[in-house]
N, C-alpha and C positions, 0 to 999 in steps of 0.2 A: 453433368456439372452445370451449375447455374451460372447465369451471366454475371451475377454479383461476385461469385468466387473467382471467375475467370479473369476479370479485369485486373485485380492486384497482381496476379501471376504474370500477366502480359506486361504490366508496368515494370515489374521487377526484372523480367528478362530483357526488356527494352533498355532499362537503365544499365544493366550489367554489360550488354553489348556496346552501348554507347560509351561507357567508361573504358572498356577494353580498347575500343577503337581510338579513343582519345589518348590512352596510354601508349598504344602502338605508334600512333602518329607523332606523339611527343617524345617517344622513348628512344633508347639506344639499342641497336641489335647486338645481342650477346649470343655467341655460339656455344652449344653444349657439346661436350666430348662424346665421341662414339666409343666402342669397346676398345679401340686402339690396338687391335691385333695386327702384328706385322704380317705382311704378305709379299710374296714374290711378284714383282710387277710383270716380268717377262723373262722367259728362258732364252736369252739372246743367242747364246751358243748352245743349240739344242743338245740335250743329253747330259752326260756327266761332266763334260768339259766346261771350262770357265770362260766367260766373256771378259772378266776382270774389269768391271767399270771403275774408272778412275777420274779424279778431279771433278767430282760432281759439283756443278755450279748452278745456283739459283738464277732463273731467267723468267721473271714474272711469277706465274703460278706453275711454271714448268722448270725442268732442269736440263742442262746440257752436260754431256760427259763423253769421255773416250771409252770405247768398248770394241771388242773383237767378236764378230759373229762366226768366225771360222772360215769365212769365204772372202771377206774384203780386208782382213787385217784390222788393226786398231784404227778406228775412224770416229768421227764426231756423230753422236747420237743425241736425240731429244726425247723427253718423256713428260706426259701430263699425269702420270701415276696409273694409267690404264694400259692394258696390253696392246690394244689397238692404237693407242696414242703414243706408243714407244717405237721409234724407228730410226734407222740411220739417216742422218740429215743429208750427207753428201759423201761420196767416195772420193776423197781429195787426192789420194794416190791410187788411181784406178787399178783394179785387179787385186790379187792376194796380198800385195805389199801394204805396209802400214804407213799412214801419215803421222801417227803418234801425236795427236793434238795435246798441247800442254800450255801452261801459263794462261789459263782461261780467266778472263776479267770482263765484267759487265760495265759498260760505259755508255751513257746517253741512249739507252734502249737497245744497244747492240752488244754482241759478245766479241771481244778481241782475243785472239789466241795465235799460237804459232804452230805450224805443221809442215811436214815434208811432202812435196808433191812430185819430186823427181829424186833419183838416187843421190844427187849432190846438192839439192836446193831445199833449204828450210826458210819459210817465209812467214811474215805477219799476215793473218787473215782476219776478216770481219764477217759476222753473220747477223741477220735480223731474225733468225729462227726459221727461215725458209731455204729450200735448196737453191732457188734462183738468187736469193739474197746472200749467199755464202760465197765471198769473193776474196781474192788476194788484195792486200793493202800495199800497193807498190810505193815504196818510199825512195826509189831510185837505186837501191842497193839490195843485196840479199842478206838480210840481217839475221843474227841469232839473238832474238829478243829475250829479255828477262826483266823481272822486277817491275811489272806493269802496275801503275797506281794512278790515282786521280787527284788533282789539286785545282781548286777554283775553276771547275768546269772544263779543265784540259787534262789530257792523258799524257803521262810521262812514262818513259821506259828506257832501258839500257840496251844498246845493240852493239854487237861486235861486227865492225865493217871495215872495208878498205884492205889494201894489200898488207898493211902492217897489223891487221887483226886487232886494232885498238878499240877500246870501249868508248862509246859516245853516249851522252845523255840526250834523248830526243823528247820532243813535245808534239802533240797532235790534237787537233780539234775534231778528229774522226774522219777528216777528208784527206785525200792525197795532197791537195794544194796546201792544206793547213798543217802539214807535217814537216818538221825541220829539226835540225840539230840545235840543241841549246848550247852545248859546248863540247868541243873535241878535247876530252881529257888528255892530259899529258901521256905520251906513250909509256911512261914509267908508272902510270897510275893503273891499277888493275883490281880485279876481284871486287867490283862495285856491287853492293848487295843491300838488301833490307831498306828499300826506299819507303819512307814514312811521311805522309803529308800531315803537318801539324800547323794549324793556322794558315798563314800565307807563305809558309816555307816548306821545302822538301828536304828532309834530313836523310842521309844515307851513310853507309860505312864503305871505306875504300882503303886499299893498300897503296902506299907511295914509296918509291925507291929512296926518297930522302926523309920520309916521315914515319914509315912503318904503317900499321893499320890504325886509322884515326877516324874521327867524325867529320863529315862534310855536310855542306848545306847549299841549296839553290833556291832563288826566288823566281826561277823560270827564265832568267836572262843570263847571257854569257858572263857579264861582269859580276853578276850576283851569285855566281857558282864558284865555290872554292872550299879550301880547308877551314874548318871552324877554329881549331886550336891544336897545336902539337902538344898534346897532354903529356905524353912520355917523350921528352925532347930527343931530337936526332932520329936515327933510323930504327930506334926501338919501338915496339908496338905498345899502344895503350889498349889495343884490341877492343875498341869501342863496340859495345853490344846494345843496340837500341831496345829498350824494354817497353816503352809506352810514353805517355804524355801527362802533363799537369798544366792545365790552361794552354797557353801557346808555347810552353817550354817542352823540349824533349827530355825524357828521363832515360838514362843509360848507365851501364856498368863500364868502368874503365880502370886501367892500371897506370898510375904515375910512378915516378922514381922516389916518392917519399912515403906515401900512404898505402901502397899495395893496391889491391883491387877493391873498389868501393862504388857507392852509388853517386852519380853526378847528375847535373841538370844544365841545360843550355837554352838561351834564347836565340841562338844562331850567330852570336857575336863572340869574339875572343874574350872580352871583358865580362860578358854575361854567361860565361861557362865556368862552373864552379863545383867543387866537391860539396855534396850535401852533408855528409858526416863520415868521419873516420870510425866506422862501426867496429872494426877489428884491428886494434893497434898492433896485434901480434902478426898480422899479415899471413893468416893461415890459408888465404887464397880460395876461400869458398865465395865464388862470385855471387853478388846479389842477383836474383832472378825471379821468375814467375811473378811478375808484377801485375797488379790489378788496380784500377782506379775506381774506388767506391765513392761516387759523388764528390770528387775533389780530394779524397783521402787515399793515399797510396798504401796498399798492403803488398808485401813482398817477402821473399825468403832470404835470410841472411844469417851469418854467425858472428858473434862478438868474441869468439875464441873461448867463451866460458860455457855458453848454453848449447852449442851445436847449431845446426841449421834449423831455425825456428821462424815463426810468423812475426814480422815487424810491421810497424805503421809509421807513416811520415806525412807531414803537410808540406814537404819540400824545403823545410828549414832544419838546421842542426838541432835546435831546441825541440822541435816537434817530431823528431825521429827517435823511436824507442821500440824496445821489445814489446809486442802486444801480448803474447802468451807463450810460455814455455810448455808446449804441448807434451813433449817427451822430457820430463824433468831432468835437470842436471846437464852433463856434457853430451849425452847422446842426442842425435838429431831426429826430429819428427819429419823434417824436410818436406814441408808443404809444397805441392806442385799442382799444375793444371787448374789454376784459379779462374773462376768464371763468375761474372757479376750478373745477378738477377734482381733488379730493382734495388732494394736496400740490403741485399745479402750477397756475400761472396761465398761460393762453393769451392771446395778444393779437396785433395786427398792428402792424408797425413798419417803417420805412424806414432801413436802415443806410447809405444813400448809395451802396451798391454793387449790391444786389439789388432795390432798389425796395421797395414795400409787400409784405410777405410774412408768413406765420404764424410767430410766435415763441413761446417758452415760458420760464418762470422758476420756480425753486424758492425764490426769495427771496434768492439769493446772486448775486454778480456772475459767478462761474464757472458757475453753473447757469442763466444767462440766455443763450439761444442760438436761432439760427435753426432752425426745424423743417424747412422745405423751401423751395428756390427754385423755386416752381411754374412761374413764367414766367422762364426763365433770362435773365439780363441785368439792366439797371437799370430796366426798365419796371415790374417787379413784377406782383403779382396782387391787386387790391383785394378785401378780404373783410370778412365780418361775420356777424351773426346766429348766434352759437355756441350749441349745445346739446350735452348729453352724456348718456351712459348708461354706467355703469361707468367704465372708463378711456378710452372712445372718445368723440370729439367729432365733431359734424356742423356744418358751416358752409357759407355761401354765398361763392363766390369767382369772380373773373373772371381767367382766365389769359391773356386777350387773344387766345385762339384760339377758345374755345367760347362766350364770353360768360359771364354769371353763371349758374352751375350749382351743384348740391349736391355737396359734398366731404366726405370722411371722413378722420380721422387718429387714430392711437394715440400720437402724440407723436414718432414716428420718421419719417425720410425715406422709408423703404420702405413704411411703413404709412399714407402720406398720398397720396390720389389722388381724382380725380373719380369719383363713384359712377356717373353716367350722363350722357351728353349728351342731356338730355330734349328739347331743341329743336335739332336739327341745323342749322336754317336761321338761328338767332340765339340770343339769351339766353332761357332759360326764367324767369330771375329768381325763384327761390323766395322766398316771403314768409310771414310769420305762422307760423314754425316752432313746433310744440307737441308735447311729448313725453308719451306715455302709457307704461305699463309694457311694452307690446308693439309700439308703432308710433311713428314720427315722422310727424306730419301737417304739410302745408304747401300753399300754393297755388303753381301754376306754369302756364306757358303753353308747350305743346309745339309751337306753330306750326300746329296743325291744329284743335284743339278750343277754342282760346281759353284764358283763365285759369280753371282748375278745381281741385278738391281732389285732392291727391296724397298718397301715403304710402309709407313704407318699413317693412316688417315686420322686427322684430329677431329674433324667436325662433320656431322651428318645433317644437322638442321639448326634453325635459328629460333630464338624466342626474343621477345622485346621486354626490356626493363624500363620502367618510366623514369624520366628525368624531371618532368613537370607535367601538370595537368592543365590543358588549355580549354 
């Protein structure tokens, strides 16, 4: 080859490499999916017995969960998705007895949970992901904690303490010195549940001897903690059920003595607590439920007494609340459930009366509400639930009545919806406790040979760069 012919080639190669380097330097890293084949992370309880992983909780790029290896009982485990990186973090109740970790909640880079370390003692614990950093969180009592949640950088929870076994609302900054009682609820107040931080307020449900079950609120102070409104006056229950939020308002279902069970909203004050709309004047008692917030628009399931349980839409006002689509025409119910928002789309399961229970999606319009796939052709349907997502892709558990409950994947199209793997060819693997890190989907499953163990799907195996600008 002559020098005259070589120079242009070198110039072209140099230019190409230079441009690629510029693009890489100026670009954004985008990960490409691997084959996404589910795999068993580790046979924790060796053989056919089950370790029964539960409460799988994301902790950075790892997960923490409770599992039983057949030697130490149910204890706290950690996994990075590899066999060698999956191990018992600490034997909290030494020996074969179980500490039964539960109420796992990540806060400020640490995991809070409750566990039993003696036959009569159940405590609040903290871990930083190391054995040495797994310690009891002594708050001066031996609490039975529940409803752990975060608001404005502080941790709130309910603990049953004292000789009267009364429920108390606690707050913590993650240290023992910074942990105290917000308010000692009246001894006649009980069954505190469903703590939800919305804006600068903590909403929860509680039963009172003089009020029945109603909506309560706290701003984190003793004086700012109390009943929002006695919606169903006296000792009757409104049976408030928190469904979600709209802005800084809580959205919930409640029953009053006039309209029956309907959709309500509250800003945490008595005057700011109001019925959104009397959807069913006939009081057929189908509670509004399965609410999803699609960029400020509420989608939920309700019945007006004419159309059955169908998909409704609301902007939080009476005028802006209406039936979105009568999926199962007439009085039968499609009963949309398990709603899950992915960017501009809500996914859910519904029965249109023709295909049975199947995966649907909606963009908040009637025309944009449609069946994704008839996974089990015919009217029997394919029951599903436990939706999770990464990017535009959703993962869910479904039973197509051929393979039993298995792990499925969908990009919102018919062609892009399919079962990832028949993990248990002899029956359902029934994936549970789905938890998503940036690299993996973790879950428990039973492959029919090793019992119920920890499984995972790896999302990404390498990166490429897409340009934003050329510099």
